[in-house]
N, CA, C and O of each residue as an XYZ file, in Angstrom:
572
protein
N     -30.536      4.966     19.228
C     -30.961      5.010     17.847
C     -29.985      5.821     17.006
O     -29.611      5.402     15.911
N     -29.577      6.957     17.502
C     -28.647      7.819     16.768
C     -27.356      7.074     16.463
O     -26.821      7.191     15.361
N     -26.859      6.323     17.409
C     -25.612      5.587     17.212
C     -25.757      4.567     16.083
O     -24.839      4.408     15.277
N     -26.899      3.872     16.011
C     -27.121      2.906     14.944
C     -27.158      3.582     13.587
O     -26.635      3.043     12.612
N     -27.780      4.775     13.509
C     -27.819      5.508     12.251
C     -26.412      5.902     11.833
O     -26.039      5.744     10.670
N     -25.643      6.406     12.761
C     -24.271      6.798     12.457
C     -23.472      5.587     12.006
O     -22.729      5.664     11.027
N     -23.614      4.483     12.700
C     -22.896      3.276     12.338
C     -23.308      2.805     10.951
O     -22.448      2.413     10.162
N     -24.589      2.831     10.632
C     -25.051      2.414      9.309
C     -24.505      3.337      8.224
O     -24.062      2.872      7.174
N     -24.536      4.643      8.480
C     -23.990      5.598      7.501
C     -22.490      5.389      7.338
O     -21.972      5.390      6.221
N     -21.808      5.211      8.443
C     -20.366      5.001      8.379
C     -20.060      3.721      7.631
O     -19.170      3.698      6.780
N     -20.780      2.660      7.935
C     -20.563      1.381      7.253
C     -20.761      1.540      5.748
O     -19.967      1.029      4.958
N     -21.804      2.236      5.357
C     -22.088      2.452      3.928
C     -20.968      3.257      3.262
O     -20.524      2.930      2.161
N     -20.520      4.316      3.948
C     -19.441      5.141      3.391
C     -18.154      4.347      3.273
O     -17.475      4.421      2.249
N     -17.812      3.604      4.284
C     -16.570      2.827      4.270
C     -16.613      1.720      3.222
O     -15.584      1.395      2.630
N     -17.777      1.142      2.986
C     -17.870      0.063      2.007
C     -17.680      0.578      0.577
O     -17.388     -0.195     -0.335
N     -17.850      1.887      0.392
C     -17.644      2.475     -0.939
C     -16.197      2.858     -1.193
O     -15.851      3.240     -2.311
N     -15.345      2.765     -0.180
C     -13.936      3.100     -0.352
C     -13.286      2.085     -1.293
O     -13.424      0.875     -1.114
N     -12.580      2.598     -2.289
C     -11.901      1.715     -3.232
C     -10.703      1.062     -2.552
O     -10.026      1.687     -1.735
N     -10.449     -0.186     -2.890
C      -9.276     -0.865     -2.339
C      -8.203     -1.046     -3.407
O      -7.071     -1.418     -3.096
N      -8.557     -0.783     -4.666
C      -7.573     -0.887     -5.739
C      -7.859      0.183     -6.770
O      -8.975      0.690     -6.878
N      -6.822      0.514     -7.526
C      -6.915      1.558     -8.551
C      -7.406      2.885     -7.971
O      -8.222      3.579     -8.578
N      -6.899      3.219     -6.799
C      -7.247      4.495     -6.179
C      -6.546      5.622     -6.937
O      -5.630      5.378     -7.722
N      -6.979      6.838     -6.696
C      -6.379      7.998     -7.353
C      -4.876      8.067     -7.061
O      -4.077      8.339     -7.958
N      -4.503      7.823     -5.825
C      -3.095      7.870     -5.425
C      -2.297      6.771     -6.141
O      -1.199      7.013     -6.642
N      -2.859      5.580     -6.180
C      -2.193      4.459     -6.840
C      -2.025      4.735     -8.338
O      -0.963      4.465     -8.899
N      -3.047      5.261     -8.977
C      -2.964      5.563    -10.410
C      -1.919      6.642    -10.686
O      -1.187      6.550    -11.671
N      -1.840      7.658     -9.832
C      -0.834      8.712     -9.998
C       0.576      8.125     -9.870
O       1.471      8.484    -10.635
N       0.766      7.239     -8.920
C       2.069      6.595     -8.751
C       2.408      5.739     -9.969
O       3.536      5.776    -10.462
N       1.446      4.979    -10.450
C       1.689      4.140    -11.625
C       2.028      4.986    -12.845
O       2.907      4.618    -13.624
N       1.345      6.115    -13.022
C       1.671      7.014    -14.144
C       3.103      7.525    -14.034
O       3.831      7.559    -15.026
N       3.507      7.920    -12.835
C       4.867      8.426    -12.627
C       5.904      7.336    -12.888
O       6.945      7.606    -13.487
N       5.634      6.122    -12.451
C       6.557      5.010    -12.697
C       6.654      4.715    -14.191
O       7.746      4.510    -14.721
N       5.520      4.694    -14.856
C       5.495      4.409    -16.295
C       6.236      5.503    -17.068
O       6.980      5.208    -18.004
N       6.033      6.761    -16.678
C       6.698      7.882    -17.342
C       8.215      7.815    -17.182
O       8.960      8.318    -18.023
N       8.665      7.188    -16.096
C      10.114      7.063    -15.887
C      10.692      5.846    -16.613
O      11.878      5.542    -16.481
N       9.849      5.155    -17.375
C      10.332      4.037    -18.189
C      10.194      2.675    -17.534
O      10.612      1.674    -18.116
N       9.630      2.610    -16.359
C       9.495      1.326    -15.671
C       8.213      0.613    -16.079
O       7.180      1.239    -16.311
N       8.303     -0.692    -16.159
C       7.138     -1.527    -16.457
C       6.930     -2.482    -15.296
O       7.895     -2.897    -14.655
N       5.706     -2.828    -15.025
C       5.352     -3.555    -13.810
C       4.046     -4.294    -14.013
O       3.380     -4.141    -15.037
N       3.691     -5.088    -13.034
C       2.387     -5.752    -12.973
C       1.618     -5.107    -11.825
O       2.211     -4.566    -10.891
N       0.289     -5.173    -11.907
C      -0.523     -4.588    -10.841
C      -1.368     -5.659    -10.162
O      -1.820     -6.620    -10.785
N      -1.558     -5.459     -8.878
C      -2.417     -6.312     -8.050
C      -2.074     -7.792     -8.222
O      -2.876     -8.592     -8.703
N      -0.864     -8.115     -7.815
C      -0.387     -9.494     -7.907
C       0.142     -9.942     -6.547
O       0.539     -9.134     -5.706
N       0.131    -11.252     -6.369
C       0.774    -11.834     -5.191
C       2.224    -12.095     -5.571
O       2.496    -12.918     -6.446
N       3.152    -11.408     -4.929
C       4.560    -11.573     -5.302
C       5.098    -12.981     -5.019
O       5.903    -13.498     -5.793
N       4.666    -13.596     -3.930
C       5.206    -14.888     -3.503
C       4.075    -15.907     -3.441
O       3.059    -15.695     -2.778
N       4.272    -17.010     -4.142
C       3.266    -18.078     -4.076
C       3.176    -18.587     -2.650
O       4.183    -18.711     -1.952
N       1.965    -18.875     -2.234
C       1.752    -19.385     -0.885
C       1.585    -18.303      0.166
O       1.229    -18.595      1.307
N       1.843    -17.037     -0.212
C       1.637    -15.915      0.708
C       0.448    -15.140      0.174
O       0.532    -14.504     -0.876
N      -0.655    -15.197      0.899
C      -1.906    -14.597      0.428
C      -1.943    -13.100      0.687
O      -2.825    -12.600      1.385
N      -0.987    -12.400      0.125
C      -0.924    -10.944      0.238
C      -0.690    -10.390     -1.161
O       0.217    -10.831     -1.868
N      -1.499     -9.436     -1.550
C      -1.411     -8.863     -2.885
C      -0.767     -7.488     -2.821
O      -1.174     -6.632     -2.036
N       0.250     -7.287     -3.662
C       0.896     -5.985     -3.758
C       0.175     -5.149     -4.802
O      -0.418     -5.692     -5.735
N       0.221     -3.838     -4.652
C      -0.422     -2.948     -5.609
C       0.373     -2.879     -6.916
O      -0.208     -2.814     -7.999
N       1.698     -2.893     -6.805
C       2.585     -2.821     -7.969
C       3.711     -3.813     -7.738
O       4.291     -3.858     -6.654
N       4.024     -4.617     -8.765
C       5.050     -5.651     -8.616
C       6.064     -5.549     -9.752
O       5.703     -5.498    -10.928
N       7.334     -5.520     -9.374
C       8.446     -5.588    -10.318
C       9.074     -6.971    -10.136
O       9.959     -7.155     -9.300
N       8.605     -7.939    -10.925
C       8.990     -9.336    -10.744
C      10.472     -9.616    -10.795
O      11.024    -10.129     -9.821
N      11.151     -9.296    -11.908
C      12.577     -9.629    -11.988
C      13.423     -8.960    -10.896
O      14.414     -9.534    -10.445
N      13.041     -7.768    -10.477
C      13.797     -7.066     -9.429
C      13.350     -7.484     -8.035
O      14.000     -7.155     -7.043
N      12.238     -8.211     -7.963
C      11.678     -8.640     -6.683
C      11.398     -7.462     -5.752
O      11.861     -7.408     -4.612
N      10.618     -6.521     -6.290
C      10.182     -5.355     -5.522
C       8.658     -5.328     -5.546
O       8.047     -5.363     -6.614
N       8.054     -5.266     -4.373
C       6.595     -5.194     -4.234
C       6.241     -3.866     -3.572
O       6.771     -3.523     -2.515
N       5.341     -3.128     -4.209
C       4.956     -1.806     -3.729
C       3.531     -1.860     -3.182
O       2.628     -2.409     -3.814
N       3.352     -1.286     -2.011
C       2.049     -1.207     -1.365
C       1.718      0.265     -1.145
O       2.498      0.989     -0.526
N       0.577      0.709     -1.641
C       0.125      2.076     -1.424
C      -0.860      2.028     -0.259
O      -1.961      1.490     -0.377
N      -0.444      2.597      0.857
C      -1.213      2.504      2.097
C      -1.978      3.785      2.385
O      -1.422      4.882      2.329
N      -3.249      3.631      2.691
C      -4.077      4.767      3.085
C      -3.764      5.185      4.509
O      -3.560      4.344      5.384
N      -3.727      6.490      4.736
C      -3.368      7.007      6.057
C      -4.323      6.513      7.146
O      -3.878      6.149      8.235
N      -5.611      6.497      6.871
C      -6.567      6.030      7.878
C      -6.431      4.531      8.105
O      -6.271      4.088      9.242
N      -6.492      3.754      7.040
C      -6.571      2.297      7.148
C      -5.306      1.660      7.709
O      -5.364      0.595      8.325
N      -4.162      2.310      7.496
C      -2.898      1.706      7.931
C      -2.237      2.489      9.062
O      -1.097      2.204      9.427
N      -2.934      3.463      9.613
C      -2.440      4.157     10.798
C      -1.205      5.001     10.562
O      -0.217      4.874     11.286
N      -1.249      5.861      9.560
C      -0.126      6.753      9.255
C       0.285      7.539     10.506
O      -0.563      8.123     11.180
N       1.591      7.551     10.814
C       2.042      8.290     11.999
C       1.757      9.794     11.908
O       1.634     10.461     12.935
N       1.650     10.333     10.684
C       1.395     11.759     10.500
C      -0.090     12.097     10.476
O      -0.502     13.119     11.026
N      -0.896     11.250      9.845
C      -2.274     11.629      9.561
C      -3.348     10.702     10.132
O      -4.537     10.940      9.918
N      -2.965      9.690     10.827
C      -3.968      8.745     11.341
C      -4.920      9.451     12.290
O      -4.520     10.303     13.083
N      -6.180      9.079     12.191
C      -7.175      9.585     13.126
C      -7.844      8.381     13.767
O      -7.965      7.322     13.152
N      -8.270      8.552     14.988
C      -8.944      7.472     15.697
C     -10.398      7.860     15.875
O     -10.702      8.784     16.630
N     -11.296      7.177     15.198
C     -12.722      7.503     15.311
C     -13.211      7.387     16.748
O     -12.763      6.532     17.513
N     -14.137      8.266     17.092
C     -14.724      8.232     18.429
C     -15.842      7.194     18.499
O     -16.000      6.518     19.515
N     -16.623      7.067     17.415
C     -17.676      6.055     17.383
C     -17.050      4.692     17.138
O     -16.222      4.517     16.244
N     -17.464      3.740     17.949
C     -16.975      2.371     17.807
C     -15.443      2.327     17.874
O     -14.796      1.595     17.125
N     -14.890      3.111     18.770
C     -13.452      3.327     18.862
C     -12.664      2.025     19.035
O     -11.620      1.845     18.408
N     -13.153      1.132     19.869
C     -12.419     -0.118     20.110
C     -12.329     -0.952     18.836
O     -11.274     -1.507     18.530
N     -13.424     -1.043     18.096
C     -13.423     -1.786     16.832
C     -12.379     -1.212     15.877
O     -11.572     -1.952     15.314
N     -12.400      0.121     15.697
C     -11.488      0.742     14.739
C     -10.032      0.631     15.175
O      -9.146      0.441     14.341
N      -9.781      0.747     16.472
C      -8.401      0.605     16.948
C      -7.904     -0.808     16.652
O      -6.782     -0.978     16.177
N      -8.728     -1.825     16.929
C      -8.334     -3.214     16.624
C      -8.111     -3.402     15.126
O      -7.145     -4.045     14.716
N      -9.001     -2.841     14.313
C      -8.910     -2.974     12.865
C      -7.615     -2.358     12.336
O      -6.884     -3.000     11.582
N      -7.333     -1.130     12.726
C      -6.144     -0.427     12.232
C      -4.873     -1.061     12.773
O      -3.905     -1.218     12.030
N      -4.851     -1.429     14.048
C      -3.673     -2.101     14.610
C      -3.467     -3.461     13.935
O      -2.332     -3.875     13.700
N      -4.562     -4.147     13.626
C      -4.459     -5.412     12.896
C      -3.852     -5.212     11.515
O      -3.035     -6.018     11.071
N      -4.248     -4.137     10.834
C      -3.654     -3.825      9.527
C      -2.161     -3.568      9.653
O      -1.374     -4.043      8.835
N      -1.769     -2.812     10.683
C      -0.340     -2.530     10.897
C       0.444     -3.821     11.141
O       1.531     -4.013     10.597
N      -0.120     -4.690     11.958
C       0.541     -5.969     12.254
C       0.671     -6.814     10.992
O       1.720     -7.405     10.737
N      -0.404     -6.866     10.204
C      -0.365     -7.630      8.951
C       0.661     -7.038      7.981
O       1.349     -7.784      7.285
N       0.771     -5.706      7.927
C       1.750     -5.060      7.048
C       3.169     -5.473      7.434
O       3.984     -5.797      6.569
N       3.457     -5.461      8.721
C       4.791     -5.881      9.186
C       5.047     -7.348      8.853
O       6.146     -7.707      8.430
N       4.034     -8.197      9.042
C       4.165     -9.613      8.717
C       4.395     -9.809      7.215
O       5.218    -10.632      6.814
N       3.672     -9.058      6.395
C       3.835     -9.142      4.943
C       5.253     -8.756      4.546
O       5.891     -9.452      3.757
N       5.744     -7.652      5.091
C       7.105     -7.197      4.772
C       8.134     -8.258      5.160
O       9.083     -8.506      4.416
N       7.947     -8.883      6.322
C       8.883     -9.919      6.781
C       8.822    -11.154      5.884
O       9.861    -11.713      5.532
N       7.622    -11.583      5.513
C       7.476    -12.752      4.636
C       8.124    -12.504      3.272
O       8.793    -13.380      2.723
N       7.917    -11.309      2.739
C       8.530    -10.980      1.455
C      10.052    -10.942      1.578
O      10.758    -11.457      0.711
N      10.554    -10.339      2.644
C      12.006    -10.282      2.851
C      12.591    -11.686      2.960
O      13.659    -11.956      2.411
N      11.906    -12.572      3.657
C      12.375    -13.956      3.784
C      12.450    -14.654      2.435
O      13.258    -15.563      2.245
N      11.599    -14.222      1.489
C      11.575    -14.819      0.149
C      12.467    -14.052     -0.834
O      12.469    -14.344     -2.030
N      13.227    -13.068     -0.325
C      14.151    -12.326     -1.181
C      13.555    -11.112     -1.868
O      14.144    -10.582     -2.809
N      12.398    -10.667     -1.411
C      11.739     -9.513     -1.996
C      11.943     -8.276     -1.133
O      12.150     -8.381      0.076
N      11.885     -7.111     -1.756
C      11.885     -5.835     -1.036
C      10.464     -5.289     -1.078
O       9.868     -5.171     -2.148
N       9.933     -4.964      0.076
C       8.605     -4.351      0.157
C       8.782     -2.852      0.322
O       9.561     -2.400      1.161
N       8.059     -2.083     -0.479
C       8.089     -0.624     -0.395
C       6.705     -0.163      0.012
O       5.712     -0.543     -0.608
N       6.637      0.649      1.045
C       5.373      1.212      1.522
C       5.318      2.679      1.120
O       6.224      3.453      1.431
N       4.256      3.051      0.432
C       4.042      4.431      0.009
C       2.756      4.907      0.681
O       1.698      4.302      0.505
N       2.849      5.992      1.449
C       1.660      6.551      2.086
C       0.875      7.361      1.074
O       1.453      7.952      0.162
N      -0.426      7.391      1.228
C      -1.285      8.102      0.286
C      -0.966      9.586      0.210
O      -1.269     10.220     -0.801
N      -0.363     10.165      1.250
C      -0.068     11.592      1.245
C       1.261     11.915      0.560
O       1.576     13.087      0.354
N       2.031     10.907      0.212
C       3.339     11.150     -0.413
C       3.177     11.672     -1.832
O       2.215     11.339     -2.524
N       4.122     12.487     -2.252
C       4.145     12.975     -3.620
C       4.449     11.805     -4.557
O       5.459     11.126     -4.375
N       3.594     11.554     -5.558
C       3.797     10.401     -6.441
C       5.145     10.424     -7.171
O       5.763      9.376     -7.357
N       5.600     11.602     -7.582
C       6.883     11.694     -8.294
C       8.041     11.316     -7.376
O       8.965     10.620     -7.796
N       7.995     11.772     -6.128
C       9.054     11.437     -5.172
C       9.037      9.945     -4.848
O      10.086      9.306     -4.782
N       7.852      9.402     -4.648
C       7.743      7.969     -4.366
C       8.225      7.158     -5.565
O       8.914      6.153     -5.392
N       7.869      7.583     -6.777
C       8.297      6.879     -7.988
C       9.815      6.903     -8.118
O      10.416      5.900     -8.504
N      10.444      8.033     -7.800
C      11.905      8.138     -7.867
C      12.558      7.177     -6.863
O      13.554      6.525     -7.175
N      11.991      7.100     -5.670
C      12.509      6.180     -4.633
C      12.385      4.731     -5.100
O      13.311      3.939     -4.928
N      11.246      4.390     -5.687
C      11.011      3.026     -6.171
C      11.932      2.722     -7.343
O      12.526      1.645     -7.403
N      12.055      3.665     -8.280
C      12.910      3.466     -9.457
C      14.350      3.200     -9.043
O      15.011      2.338     -9.621
N      14.842      3.935     -8.045
C      16.207      3.734     -7.567
C      16.382      2.331     -6.987
O      17.395      1.676     -7.234
N      15.403      1.876     -6.224
C      15.485      0.532     -5.636
C      15.415     -0.542     -6.711
O      16.169     -1.514     -6.661
N      14.522     -0.382     -7.682
C      14.404     -1.357     -8.771
C      15.720     -1.420     -9.542
O      16.211     -2.508     -9.840
N      16.294     -0.259     -9.867
C      17.570     -0.228    -10.593
C      18.677     -0.906     -9.786
O      19.470     -1.672    -10.333
N      18.725     -0.623     -8.500
C      19.735     -1.233     -7.631
C      19.595     -2.752     -7.598
O      20.591     -3.471     -7.670
N      18.370     -3.238     -7.491
C      18.144     -4.679     -7.406
C      18.338     -5.374     -8.750
O      18.607     -6.574     -8.801
N      18.203     -4.623     -9.827
C      18.472     -5.183    -11.158
C      19.967     -5.126    -11.492
O      20.427     -5.731    -12.461
N      20.705     -4.390    -10.674
C      22.145     -4.297    -10.884
C      22.542     -3.310    -11.955
O      23.585     -3.470    -12.590
N      21.738     -2.303    -12.165
C      22.046     -1.310    -13.180
C      21.678      0.068    -12.746
O      21.372      0.303    -11.577
N      21.705      0.995    -13.689
C      21.357      2.377    -13.419
C      19.874      2.592    -13.556
O      19.105      1.632    -13.603
N      19.462      3.843    -13.620
C      18.031      4.172    -13.763
C      17.430      3.533    -14.996
O      18.039      3.522    -16.065
N      16.232      3.002    -14.839
C      15.543      2.362    -15.953
C      16.071      0.995    -16.292
O      15.646      0.387    -17.274
N      17.006      0.496    -15.478
C      17.615     -0.821    -15.762
C      16.622     -1.929    -15.614
O      16.964     -3.095    -15.814
């Protein structure tokens, strides 16, 4: 009985987790905007590939994904739940596999995929993204 209660509570808590417009994502978008970059949010970069990027720079062909440490198995901060451990390991490993597949599909279509962990400093991540966007646009910062 206790296990079912824990599972129900966990399920309820996990279902309330935001998948878009998270605090980390909004902080990154603010930093990118402050640096003069303009972008689209929550778009599929490549037609026919059912994967949505959190931030998309269309002309530069850069897709940014903000990954949660738990959900995507961060090497620094990932935790493995003890309850229903096999389910969670499959879920997180499946997310990692899908992330690698997404990056490969985008690369095959001429896109650069950028992964930003939720624990990263938004200003540092924005600077890294801005440099890549400028490089792919063939210009300097803000190009």
